[in-house]
C-alpha positions in Angstrom: 126.0 176.7 120.8 127.2 180.0 122.1 130.7 181.2 121.2 132.9 181.5 124.2 133.5 185.2 123.5 132.3 186.2 127.0 133.6 183.7 129.6 132.4 186.2 132.2 129.1 184.5 131.6 130.8 181.4 133.1 131.5 183.3 136.3 128.0 184.7 136.5 126.2 181.5 135.5 128.4 178.5 135.1 125.5 176.4 134.2 125.4 178.0 130.8 129.1 177.4 129.9 129.0 175.9 126.4 131.4 176.1 123.5 131.1 176.4 119.7 133.1 174.6 117.1 136.2 176.7 116.4 137.0 177.9 112.9 139.5 176.0 110.8 142.2 178.5 111.5 143.8 178.8 114.9 142.5 181.6 117.2 143.7 183.1 120.5 141.0 184.9 122.4 141.0 186.7 125.8 138.6 188.9 127.8 138.2 190.5 131.2 135.0 191.3 133.0 133.3 192.3 136.2 129.9 191.2 137.7 127.9 192.5 140.6 128.3 189.0 142.3 129.4 185.5 141.5 126.3 183.5 140.5 126.9 179.8 140.2 124.2 177.3 139.4 121.7 179.7 140.9 123.7 180.2 144.1 125.1 183.6 145.1 128.6 182.5 146.0 129.8 186.1 146.2 127.4 187.1 149.0 126.5 190.1 146.9 130.2 191.3 146.5 131.5 192.1 142.9 133.6 189.5 141.1 136.4 190.2 138.6 137.2 187.6 136.0 139.4 186.9 133.0 140.0 184.2 130.4 142.5 183.1 127.8 141.7 180.5 125.2 143.3 178.8 122.1 141.1 177.1 119.5 141.8 175.3 116.2 139.7 173.1 114.0 137.0 172.6 116.7 139.5 171.8 119.5 140.1 174.3 122.3 142.0 174.7 125.6 142.0 177.6 128.0 142.0 179.0 131.5 139.5 181.1 133.3 140.1 182.9 136.6 137.9 184.9 139.1 138.3 186.8 142.3 136.1 184.0 143.6 133.4 183.7 146.2 133.4 184.6 149.9 133.8 181.0 151.0 136.0 179.1 148.6 138.4 181.9 147.7 140.1 182.9 144.5 139.3 180.4 141.7 140.9 179.4 138.4 139.6 176.8 136.0 141.4 174.9 133.3 139.5 173.4 130.4 139.9 171.5 127.2 137.3 170.3 124.7 136.1 169.7 121.2 133.0 171.1 119.4 131.5 170.5 116.0 128.5 171.3 113.9 126.9 168.0 112.7 124.4 169.7 110.3 120.8 170.5 110.2 121.2 172.9 113.1 122.6 170.1 115.4 125.9 170.7 117.3 127.9 168.7 119.8 130.5 169.6 122.4 132.5 167.7 124.9 134.9 169.3 127.4 136.6 168.7 130.7 136.7 171.4 133.4 139.0 171.4 136.4 138.4 173.7 139.3 141.1 175.1 141.6 141.1 177.4 144.6 144.6 178.4 145.6 143.7 180.9 148.4 140.9 179.3 150.3 139.1 176.1 151.4 137.8 175.5 147.9 134.4 174.6 146.6 134.5 171.2 148.2 135.3 172.6 151.7 138.0 170.0 152.2 140.6 172.6 153.3 142.8 171.5 150.4 143.7 173.2 147.1 145.5 170.3 145.3 145.8 170.9 141.5 143.2 168.8 139.6 141.3 168.1 142.8 137.9 168.3 141.2 136.8 168.0 137.6 133.6 167.8 135.5 133.1 166.2 132.2 130.5 168.4 130.3 128.5 167.1 127.3 126.4 169.5 125.3 124.1 169.0 122.4 122.6 171.9 120.5 119.4 172.0 118.4 119.3 175.4 116.8 118.8 177.9 119.6 118.2 175.1 122.2 121.1 173.4 124.1 121.1 170.6 126.6 124.1 170.0 128.9 125.1 167.3 131.4 127.8 167.7 134.0 129.4 164.5 135.3 131.9 164.8 138.2 134.8 162.6 137.1 137.3 163.4 139.8 137.2 164.6 143.4 137.6 163.6 147.0 135.6 160.7 148.3 132.0 161.7 149.0 132.2 164.9 146.9 131.2 163.5 143.5 127.7 162.2 144.4 125.8 164.7 142.3 124.3 165.1 138.9 123.7 168.4 137.2 121.7 169.2 134.0 120.8 172.3 132.1 118.6 173.2 129.2 118.8 176.6 127.6 117.4 178.6 124.8 118.0 181.9 123.0 115.4 184.3 121.6 117.1 187.4 120.2 119.1 189.0 123.0 117.3 186.9 125.6 118.5 183.6 127.1 116.6 181.3 129.5 118.6 178.5 131.2 117.0 176.0 133.6 119.3 173.9 135.7 118.7 170.9 138.0 121.1 169.4 140.5 120.8 166.4 142.7 123.3 166.0 145.6 122.8 162.8 147.7 119.1 162.8 146.9 118.6 166.6 147.7 117.4 168.3 144.6 117.6 172.0 143.7 116.5 173.8 140.6 117.2 177.3 139.2 116.2 179.5 136.3 118.3 182.2 134.9 116.8 184.8 132.5 119.5 187.0 130.9 119.4 189.9 128.5 122.4 191.0 126.5 122.1 194.8 126.0 125.1 194.6 123.7 128.3 192.4 123.3 129.6 193.7 126.6 126.7 194.5 129.0 124.3 191.9 130.3 121.6 191.6 132.9 120.5 188.4 134.7 117.6 187.5 136.9 118.0 184.2 138.8 115.4 182.3 140.8 116.4 179.3 142.9 114.0 176.6 144.1 114.5 173.2 145.8 113.9 171.0 148.9 113.5 173.0 152.1 116.2 170.9 153.8 118.7 172.0 151.2 119.0 175.4 152.8 118.5 177.2 149.5 118.1 181.0 149.4 115.0 181.3 147.3 115.0 185.1 147.0 115.4 186.3 143.3 118.9 187.5 142.5 119.7 190.4 140.1 123.2 190.5 138.4 124.8 193.0 136.1 127.9 192.0 134.2 130.3 193.8 131.8 132.9 192.0 129.7 135.6 193.5 127.5 137.5 191.5 124.8 141.3 191.9 124.7 142.9 192.2 121.3 145.6 189.6 120.8 
């Protein structure tokens, strides 16, 4: 699985947020970043406007906790996410990770559009299994207002050198959308992403390809 050294990738493509088993010693990590827009599960939530993000995490013996924040999207407002999980290498190139992510929107209507910003209003349980360069993730909505947890989201991703391809599929009340993100890491800081969305016509999906540039910078602790 991918080490969470650039949680900016979470703001650019939350579908690819996966963790790696932490080293035996405790570690505190932080980073800041900027992206040309906020790409989330193939959707341009930033309406083409730049997004600034930052993260802070603590990990030890495979367990980790942290917080990630972003300037948010044009509809839901500023966002911060709280997360905790555990990852481990099973052996033979197989890895496993389980985490809980909680999404909060203190300055806007929120992702759910319920005009409320209650803490812990909406959470996902994320299960990820890795097979060498391939990883498969399932996102299960375990908390949220009535009627806003009727979805399933899956991703499968693979690495080849500096390239990563992630395909995601989401079903919301029987309306299915899919997206593919192809990313290229020029170096540890600079990345480029091309995203293509597809889905049922009635889903109102913007199917034009999206191009995102992101830059992240680790902070020494």
